[in-house]
Kinemage of the C-alpha trace (Angstrom):
@kinemage 1
@onewidth
@group {chain A} dominant
@subgroup {mainchain}
@vectorlist {calphas} color= white
{ca met a 1} P 102.738 114.878 19.501
{ca ala a 2} L 101.136 118.323 19.445
{ca lys a 3} L 102.458 121.012 21.689
{ca cys a 4} L 100.638 121.653 24.915
{ca pro a 5} L 97.844 124.212 24.432
{ca tyr a 6} L 98.355 125.381 28.014
{ca asn a 7} L 102.122 125.894 27.702
{ca ser a 8} L 103.343 126.353 24.116
{ca ser a 9} L 106.984 125.835 25.084
{ca ser a 10} L 106.294 122.339 26.380
{ca glu a 11} L 106.441 119.274 24.142
{ca tyr a 12} L 103.771 117.487 26.172
{ca cys a 13} L 101.087 118.568 28.590
{ca glu a 14} L 102.023 117.493 32.082
{ca ile a 15} L 98.500 118.302 33.268
{ca glu a 16} L 96.994 116.019 30.599
{ca val a 17} L 99.389 113.233 31.537
{ca gln a 18} L 98.431 113.644 35.194
{ca leu a 19} L 94.755 113.559 34.229
{ca glu a 20} L 95.206 110.296 32.329
{ca val a 21} L 97.113 108.770 35.243
{ca ala a 22} L 94.314 109.848 37.604
{ca lys a 23} L 91.699 108.299 35.294
{ca val a 24} L 93.556 104.980 35.248
{ca ala a 25} L 93.901 105.030 39.039
{ca glu a 26} L 90.198 105.830 39.426
{ca asn a 27} L 89.202 102.963 37.116
{ca glu a 28} L 91.434 100.523 38.994
{ca ala a 29} L 90.028 101.689 42.338
{ca ala a 30} L 86.448 101.308 41.088
{ca glu a 31} L 87.177 97.809 39.808
{ca thr a 32} L 88.755 96.816 43.115
{ca phe a 33} L 85.803 98.288 45.028
{ca his a 34} L 83.282 96.302 42.985
{ca glu a 35} L 85.251 93.078 43.459
{ca met a 36} L 85.467 93.640 47.218
{ca asp a 37} L 81.778 94.605 47.429
{ca ala a 38} L 80.783 91.378 45.670
{ca glu a 39} L 82.969 89.346 48.051
{ca ile a 40} L 81.487 91.072 51.110
{ca arg a 41} L 77.952 90.390 49.864
{ca arg a 42} L 78.825 86.730 49.274
{ca leu a 43} L 80.295 86.417 52.765
{ca leu a 44} L 77.272 88.109 54.355
{ca gln a 45} L 74.959 85.621 52.620
{ca arg a 46} L 77.065 82.789 53.976
{ca ile a 47} L 76.958 84.240 57.502
{ca glu a 48} L 73.176 84.557 57.303
{ca leu a 49} L 72.891 80.939 56.163
{ca leu a 50} L 75.140 79.734 58.975
{ca glu a 51} L 73.232 81.765 61.582
{ca lys a 52} L 69.921 80.388 60.311
{ca thr a 53} L 71.299 76.857 60.571
{ca leu a 54} L 72.522 77.450 64.123
{ca gln a 55} L 69.119 78.832 65.099
{ca gln a 56} L 67.333 75.807 63.603
{ca tyr a 57} L 69.274 73.559 65.951
{ca asn a 58} L 68.982 75.939 68.926
{ca ile a 59} L 72.724 76.475 68.986
{ca pro a 60} L 73.590 79.861 70.464
{ca ile a 61} L 75.358 82.276 68.176
{ca pro a 62} L 78.580 83.409 69.831
{ca glu a 63} L 79.118 87.106 70.338
{ca val a 64} L 82.068 88.703 68.598
{ca glu a 65} L 84.259 91.531 69.775
{ca asp a 66} L 84.552 94.667 67.655
């Protein structure tokens, strides 16, 4: 492994290692976000379908607490 260009006495660049770790964490977070976003969209579609069905049969939609 080449010496660190930022600190010639170091065998490896701690800052470059930290950057790579941050990149991996960012990629994992983005992947998780996209999975959760897809699930939320799927659940919202299901809610809309259920609400439409309730309205067709004049069944009141219960209020929910925040």
